[in-house]
N, C-alpha and C positions, 0 to 999 in steps of 0.2 A: 333269228329274231325278226319280227316283222318291222316294217317301217314305222308303225304306230309306236312301238316301244322306243325306237331310236329318237322319235320326235318329242318325247316327254321332257318336261322342264320342271325346275324347282319352283315351288310356290314361294313367292316372297313372304318374309316373316309377317308383314302387315296384313297380307291377304289371308295367310294361315290363321292369324289371330282373329280376323273377321269371321272366318268359318267357325272357329272354336266358339266365339262369342254367340253366334247364331244358334249353335247346337247344344253347347254345354252350359249348365248353370253352375258356376264355380263358387257359389256362396258356401263358405266353410260350414255354417250351421246346417244347411240343407244337406250337404255332402256327408256330414257326420251322422245326421239322422238316417240317410240312405244306407250308410255303412253299417250302422247299428241294426237297422231293419233287416239288411241282407244277412248279417251274422245270426240273428234270431231265426230267420227263415231257414238258413242252412242247418242250424242246430235242430230245429223242429223236423226238417226233412230227414236228417241222419237218425234222429231218435225214433221217428215213426216208420221209416222205411228200411232201415239198416244200411249196410255198407254200399250195396248196389244202388239203392234208391238215393243214397247220399251223393254218390258219384253222378248219378243222373241229375240230381238237383244242382250240383256244382256246375255241370255243363249248361243246364237251363238258365242259370243266373248269368250266363254269358249272352243270352239272346238279346237283351237290350244293347250290349256292346256291339254285337254284329248288326243290329238294326241301325245304330248310329253310324257304323262303318259304311253300310250300303248307302245310307242317306248322304254321307260325305262324298262318297265316290260319284254319286249322281250329280253333284255340283262342282266336283274338282275339274279344273280346266285341263288337267293332264290326261284325263280319261276321254277316249274317243266317243263320238256320238253313238256308234254301234254298241259300245259297252255300257254307255249310260242308259240306253234303251233296255238292254238286258237287265241291268241293275234295277231299273224302274219296274220291270216285271217281278223281280224278287220282292221289292218293296210292296207292290200290289198284292202279292200272295200273303205277305206277312200281315197286312192290314185287312185282308178279306175276312168276312165272318165265316165263309165256307172253306173248310180245310179238309185234307185227307183224314186227319184225326181232329175231331171237333175240339175247339179251345176250351169248352166248358168242362171237359173231363179233367179232374184235378191232376196236376203234375205232368202226366203224359200228353195232355192236350196240346202242348207247345213243342213236343219233340219234332214233329214234322216241320214246323217253322224253322227251328234251329238247323236241322239236317238240310233242309232246302237251301237256307242261306249259305251254309258252309259248302255244300256241293256246288251251288251256283257260283260261288267265289272261286272254287277250284277250277271250274270250267274256263274262267277268264284269266286265271293266274298266269298262265304262260304267255298271254297276249298283252298284259299290262305290266309295267315296271313294279317289281316287288316293293320298291321304295314308296310308291304311291299308296300301296296297301298299308305299309308300316306307318307312313306319315299320318294316315287317317284313323289309325287304331288308337283307342283310348282305354281299351280293356286291360285286364291283368295279363302279364306274360307276353310272350312273342306270339303275334297273330298267326304266323305260319305253323308254329308248334301246336297252338290251340286247335287250328283247323285239322291238323293231322290226328290229334287225339280224338276229336269229335267224330271224324270220318271213320277211324278205326273202331271206336266204340259203337257207332251206328251199324257198321257192317258186322260186328260181332254179336250184338244183342237184338237188333231189330229184325223183324220178319223180312225176308228177301222180297216178298211181294210189295211191301210198303216202300222199301228203297227203290224198287223198280218203278212204282207209281210216281215217286218224287222225281226220279231221273226222267221219266216220260214227260212230266209236266215241264221240267226245265228245257227239254228238247223243243217243246211247243213254243217257248218264248221266242 
């Protein structure tokens, strides 16, 4: 373990609540609307694209969760400056209009964003405390399990050249 990992600290509850308040809107009416919209979109994706497309859609619905995660890591005091800069590079890619796969292509346009976020997080996972990742995760399920699933699916179904280009971009950060 590096010295950085050993120097991590717990975020006090009050500070964690402040982070959550800045990033999440916990209004139950809005959350219910979002959940209903998400269910309809998942249903439509399954219906129109079949089982494989439905699984892809399920993973793509995690992209906002991973975006929130990297944003939280960028402001978490337990994350080193070096890793915050790396995470900021991931955020920059996610919001850039120019991508490896253009975002305007329905469904698959966001695949590179999701894969880049997950592969980028995998690169720093051994250098930051796993608890920091879990504390900042608000998506469904265990973040590490979701990352493993997305990485395995990407390696199985995506073109090797595309994955190579994503990894190359990450190395440039």
